[in-house]
C-alpha positions as CSV (number, residue, x, y, z in Angstrom):
1,M,78.0,83.1,152.1
2,K,79.8,86.5,151.8
3,L,77.6,89.5,151.6
4,G,78.9,93.0,150.8
5,I,77.3,96.0,152.5
6,V,77.5,98.9,150.0
7,G,76.1,102.2,149.4
8,L,76.9,105.9,149.2
9,P,78.9,107.3,152.1
10,N,77.2,108.2,155.3
11,V,73.9,106.0,154.8
12,G,74.3,103.8,157.7
13,K,76.4,100.9,156.3
14,S,78.9,100.7,159.1
15,T,76.4,101.2,161.7
16,L,74.3,98.4,160.4
17,F,77.3,96.2,160.0
18,N,78.1,96.8,163.9
19,A,74.6,96.2,165.0
20,I,74.3,92.8,163.2
21,T,77.7,91.5,163.7
22,N,78.5,93.0,167.2
23,N,81.7,94.5,165.7
24,K,83.0,97.9,166.5
25,A,83.9,99.4,163.2
26,D,84.2,103.2,163.0
27,A,80.8,104.7,162.2
28,Q,80.8,108.7,162.2
29,N,78.8,111.3,160.5
30,Y,81.1,112.1,157.6
31,P,81.9,110.5,154.2
32,F,84.7,107.9,153.9
33,C,84.5,107.0,157.6
34,T,85.2,103.4,156.3
35,I,88.3,102.8,154.1
36,D,89.3,99.1,154.1
37,P,86.5,96.6,154.4
38,N,85.4,95.5,157.9
39,V,84.5,91.7,158.0
40,G,82.2,90.1,160.6
41,A,80.6,86.6,160.8
42,V,77.0,86.2,162.0
43,N,75.5,83.0,163.0
44,V,72.3,82.3,161.0
45,P,69.3,82.5,163.4
46,D,67.6,79.0,163.4
47,E,65.3,78.1,166.3
48,R,65.2,74.5,165.0
49,L,68.8,73.8,166.2
50,D,68.0,74.8,169.8
51,V,64.9,72.5,169.7
52,L,66.8,69.6,168.3
53,S,69.8,70.0,170.5
54,K,67.7,70.0,173.7
55,L,65.8,66.8,172.4
56,N,69.1,65.1,171.8
57,N,71.1,66.6,174.6
58,S,73.8,67.6,172.1
59,K,77.1,68.8,173.3
60,K,77.2,71.8,171.0
61,I,75.2,73.6,168.4
62,V,76.8,74.7,165.1
63,P,74.6,77.2,163.0
64,A,75.3,78.2,159.5
65,V,77.4,81.3,159.2
66,I,77.3,84.4,157.0
67,E,80.2,86.7,156.5
68,F,79.3,90.5,156.1
69,Y,81.8,92.8,154.4
70,D,81.3,96.6,155.3
71,I,82.7,98.1,152.1
72,A,83.7,101.8,151.9
73,G,81.2,104.3,150.3
74,L,81.0,104.8,146.7
75,V,80.4,108.2,145.1
76,R,79.7,109.3,141.6
77,G,82.8,108.8,139.3
78,A,84.1,105.9,141.4
79,S,84.7,103.8,138.2
80,K,87.1,106.5,137.3
81,G,88.8,106.7,140.5
82,E,86.8,109.3,142.4
83,G,86.5,108.8,146.1
84,L,88.0,105.4,147.0
85,G,86.8,104.4,143.4
86,N,88.8,101.2,142.1
87,K,89.6,100.3,145.8
88,F,86.0,100.1,146.6
89,L,85.0,98.2,143.5
90,S,87.8,95.5,144.1
91,H,86.3,94.8,147.5
92,I,82.9,94.0,145.9
93,R,84.2,91.3,143.5
94,S,84.9,88.9,146.3
95,V,81.3,88.8,147.6
96,D,78.6,86.4,146.6
97,A,75.7,89.1,146.9
98,I,75.4,92.8,147.3
99,V,73.4,94.4,150.0
100,H,72.8,98.0,149.0
101,V,71.9,100.3,152.1
102,L,69.9,103.3,151.1
103,R,69.1,106.2,153.3
104,A,65.2,106.5,153.6
105,F,64.7,109.0,156.4
106,D,65.1,112.8,156.8
107,D,67.6,114.3,159.3
108,E,69.1,117.6,158.8
109,N,71.9,116.6,161.4
110,I,73.2,113.8,159.2
111,V,75.2,114.8,156.1
112,H,74.1,113.4,152.7
113,V,76.9,113.3,150.3
114,D,74.6,114.6,147.4
115,G,73.0,117.3,149.6
116,S,69.4,115.6,149.7
117,V,67.6,112.4,150.5
118,D,66.6,110.6,147.1
119,P,67.1,106.9,147.4
120,V,66.2,106.2,143.7
121,R,68.8,108.7,142.6
122,D,71.5,106.9,145.0
123,I,70.5,103.5,143.3
124,E,71.1,104.9,140.0
125,T,74.4,106.4,141.1
126,I,75.9,103.2,142.4
127,D,74.4,101.1,139.5
128,T,75.9,103.2,137.0
129,E,79.4,103.1,138.6
130,L,79.2,99.2,138.8
131,L,78.0,99.1,135.1
132,L,80.9,101.4,133.9
133,A,83.3,99.3,135.9
134,D,82.0,96.1,134.2
135,M,82.1,97.8,130.6
136,Q,85.6,98.6,131.2
137,M,86.5,95.0,132.2
138,I,84.7,93.5,129.2
139,E,86.5,95.9,126.8
140,N,89.9,94.7,128.3
141,I,88.9,91.0,128.0
142,L,86.8,90.5,124.8
143,P,89.5,91.5,122.1
144,K,92.0,89.2,123.7
145,F,89.6,86.4,124.1
146,E,88.4,86.6,120.5
147,K,92.0,86.1,119.3
148,Q,92.3,83.1,121.6
149,A,89.0,81.7,120.4
150,R,90.0,81.9,116.7
151,A,93.1,79.7,117.6
152,D,91.2,77.4,119.8
153,K,87.8,76.4,118.8
154,S,86.9,74.9,122.2
155,L,86.7,78.4,123.5
156,K,83.7,79.2,121.2
157,S,81.0,78.6,123.9
158,E,82.9,80.8,126.5
159,L,83.2,83.5,123.8
160,E,79.6,83.4,123.0
161,V,78.8,84.0,126.8
162,L,81.3,87.0,126.8
163,E,79.7,88.5,123.7
164,K,76.2,88.2,125.5
165,V,77.6,90.1,128.4
166,N,79.2,92.7,126.2
167,E,75.8,93.4,124.4
168,C,74.0,93.5,127.6
169,L,76.4,96.1,129.2
170,N,76.3,98.2,126.1
171,N,72.6,98.3,126.4
172,T,73.0,99.6,129.9
173,K,71.6,96.6,131.6
174,P,73.2,94.7,134.6
175,V,74.6,91.2,133.6
176,R,72.3,89.4,136.2
177,S,69.3,90.6,133.9
178,L,70.4,88.1,131.2
179,G,69.0,85.1,132.9
180,L,72.0,82.9,132.3
181,N,71.7,79.2,132.7
182,E,74.0,77.4,135.2
183,D,76.7,76.5,132.6
184,E,76.9,80.1,131.5
185,K,77.2,81.3,135.1
186,K,80.0,78.9,135.5
187,V,81.8,80.5,132.6
188,L,81.5,83.9,134.2
189,A,82.2,82.9,137.7
190,G,85.9,83.6,137.4
191,Y,85.4,87.1,135.9
192,Q,83.5,88.4,138.9
193,F,81.4,91.0,137.0
194,L,79.9,93.3,139.4
195,T,76.6,93.6,137.9
196,A,76.2,89.8,137.7
197,K,76.0,89.6,141.6
198,P,72.6,89.2,143.1
199,L,71.3,92.4,144.8
200,I,69.2,93.1,147.7
201,Y,68.1,96.8,148.7
202,V,67.8,97.8,152.5
203,A,66.0,100.8,153.2
204,N,67.2,102.4,156.4
205,V,64.1,104.1,157.8
206,S,63.4,105.9,161.0
207,Y,62.2,104.1,164.2
208,D,58.6,105.5,163.6
209,D,58.5,104.6,160.0
210,L,59.6,101.0,160.7
211,V,56.6,100.6,163.0
212,S,54.0,102.4,161.1
213,G,55.1,100.9,157.7
214,D,54.5,104.3,156.1
215,N,57.5,105.9,154.2
216,K,57.5,107.6,150.9
217,Y,61.1,106.9,150.1
218,V,60.4,103.1,150.6
219,D,57.5,103.3,148.2
220,A,59.8,104.9,145.6
221,I,62.5,102.2,146.1
222,R,59.8,99.4,145.8
223,E,58.5,101.0,142.6
224,Y,61.9,101.2,141.2
225,A,62.7,97.7,142.2
226,S,59.5,96.2,140.8
227,N,60.8,96.6,137.3
228,T,64.1,94.7,138.0
229,G,62.9,92.0,140.5
230,E,65.3,92.9,143.4
231,E,64.2,92.2,147.0
232,V,63.6,95.4,149.1
233,L,63.9,95.3,153.0
234,T,63.0,98.0,155.5
235,V,65.5,98.3,158.5
236,S,65.8,100.7,161.2
237,V,69.5,100.8,162.0
238,K,68.8,102.6,165.2
239,I,66.6,99.6,166.4
240,E,69.1,97.1,165.1
241,E,71.7,99.0,167.4
242,E,69.3,98.7,170.4
243,L,68.8,94.9,169.6
244,S,72.4,94.3,169.6
245,E,72.8,95.0,173.3
246,L,70.0,92.7,174.3
247,S,69.8,89.0,175.1
248,N,67.8,86.7,172.8
249,D,64.8,86.8,175.3
250,E,65.0,90.5,175.6
251,K,65.2,90.8,171.8
252,K,61.7,88.9,171.4
253,E,60.3,91.0,174.1
254,F,61.5,94.3,172.4
255,L,60.2,93.3,169.1
256,S,56.8,92.1,170.2
257,E,56.3,95.4,172.2
258,M,56.9,97.3,169.0
259,G,54.6,94.9,167.0
260,L,57.4,93.6,164.9
261,K,57.8,90.0,164.0
262,E,61.4,89.8,163.4
263,S,64.6,91.9,163.4
264,G,66.4,93.5,160.4
265,L,69.0,90.7,160.6
266,D,66.3,88.0,160.4
267,K,64.8,89.7,157.4
268,L,68.3,90.1,155.8
269,V,69.2,86.3,156.3
270,K,66.0,85.2,154.8
271,A,66.3,87.4,151.8
272,S,69.9,86.4,151.3
273,Y,69.0,82.7,151.1
274,K,66.1,83.3,148.8
275,T,68.2,85.6,146.4
276,L,71.1,83.3,146.4
277,G,69.0,80.2,146.1
278,L,70.2,78.5,149.2
279,M,68.7,76.2,151.9
280,S,69.7,74.3,155.0
281,F,69.5,70.7,156.0
282,L,70.2,69.6,159.5
283,T,72.2,66.8,161.4
284,T,71.5,66.1,165.0
285,G,72.8,63.6,167.7
286,E,74.6,63.6,171.0
287,Q,77.8,65.2,169.8
288,E,76.3,68.1,167.9
289,T,73.3,69.6,166.2
290,R,74.2,71.5,163.0
291,A,72.8,73.4,160.0
292,W,74.4,72.9,156.7
293,T,73.9,75.6,153.9
294,I,73.6,74.2,150.2
295,K,72.2,75.4,147.0
296,Q,68.5,74.6,146.3
297,N,68.0,71.5,144.1
298,T,71.3,69.8,145.6
299,R,71.5,66.0,145.1
300,A,71.8,64.0,148.4
301,Q,75.3,62.7,147.6
302,D,76.6,66.3,146.9
303,A,75.0,67.4,150.1
304,A,77.0,64.6,152.0
305,G,80.1,66.1,150.5
306,K,79.3,69.3,152.2
307,I,80.0,67.5,155.6
308,H,83.0,65.6,154.2
309,S,84.2,64.4,150.8
310,D,84.6,60.9,152.1
311,I,81.1,60.6,152.9
312,A,80.1,61.6,149.3
313,R,82.7,59.1,148.1
314,G,81.3,56.2,150.0
315,F,77.6,57.3,150.0
316,I,75.2,54.3,150.4
317,R,72.0,56.2,151.4
318,A,70.5,59.0,153.2
319,E,68.1,58.5,156.1
320,I,65.8,61.4,156.1
321,V,62.9,62.6,158.2
322,N,61.1,65.9,158.3
323,Y,62.0,68.3,161.0
324,D,58.4,68.8,162.2
325,T,57.9,65.0,162.2
326,L,61.0,64.4,164.1
327,V,60.0,67.0,166.8
328,E,56.6,65.3,167.2
329,L,58.5,62.0,167.9
330,G,60.7,63.7,170.6
331,G,63.7,64.2,168.4
332,S,64.6,60.4,168.2
333,L,65.7,59.0,164.9
334,V,65.4,55.6,166.5
335,K,61.8,56.3,167.3
336,A,61.3,57.8,163.9
337,R,62.4,54.6,162.3
338,E,60.3,52.4,164.4
339,E,57.2,54.5,163.4
340,G,58.3,54.3,159.8
341,K,58.8,58.0,159.3
342,V,62.4,57.7,158.2
343,R,62.7,57.7,154.4
344,L,65.6,55.9,152.7
345,E,66.8,58.0,149.7
346,G,69.5,57.5,147.1
347,K,72.3,59.7,145.8
348,D,70.1,61.4,143.2
349,Y,67.4,62.6,145.9
350,I,66.9,66.3,145.9
351,M,67.4,67.8,149.2
352,Q,64.5,69.8,150.9
353,E,64.5,72.6,153.3
354,G,64.4,71.2,156.9
355,D,65.4,67.7,156.1
356,V,67.2,66.0,159.0
357,V,69.6,63.6,157.7
358,L,71.9,60.8,158.7
359,F,74.2,59.9,155.8
360,R,75.2,56.1,155.6
361,F,78.5,55.6,153.8
362,N,81.4,53.0,153.2
363,V,84.8,54.3,154.6
């Protein structure tokens, strides 16, 4: 899973990136501090792995991983080459979802590229640039594809999807608002329209506002997002910086003292899984305990292929037990079988969040 952290220059993108990835990307109080995208991998927090690993004396733990891309700041006119314009836009095309960081705090010592704090205006600035870039793209694609479709009738369905996209963009709406079915999404996957990508808003608030939960800018962002259905998270980049210097136990104590249930990274991971329609299943044993990320509604045979294509090809059955049930039984699959708690599922079984699985297959 690749997430692109975007936003106007100087809103806290690189600082957030450094905090959650423990990287050392340059983060300064001036626009265009970031030019080329910084990339960092983050282990997905999952306490279930620690529990299962201890119960099974696993030699190692392999968590799911998210890649974060810290992408250069965008300014008004980027679609026409302003700022880092086209370079910025090309970096976004490779990510699975966009994390739009918005400044939601006042501080006269930190420069805002537009001279004042107004996150809704900032949303509209970036949305407009992404929309204009997609409009340029469809204008280049559609005439050529129409000619091809006239000569090759098998391209008719793909043309119909592109025409839907064109109409949507001309009505100044993002492609993701079309509500395309899975087949239509597959048609568009190769084109990488920017406004087709799922979007999460991250409001960068002050230390005090995160604790109090009171912030007029966040209220405005939530009202705006209520019309489009995007997820809105509140994060204090300053707090994430402090957390990045602490051990896991120290992090828990720090958050507890502030009355917070989870870190900004935890919030972002959960929101990313929800937005992208993802889930995890688990495998555990003496060699390793591991989390595997798959799409929701994935069949058991396809989930097996996530581990290895040979397992999917030779699939016999999936032995599945619920995580909570397995923990109650001391983590032992043998005991779970003896207690009749292991289900035998076929290739068309739809995987569920927290399934602990052993796949049986022919070599």
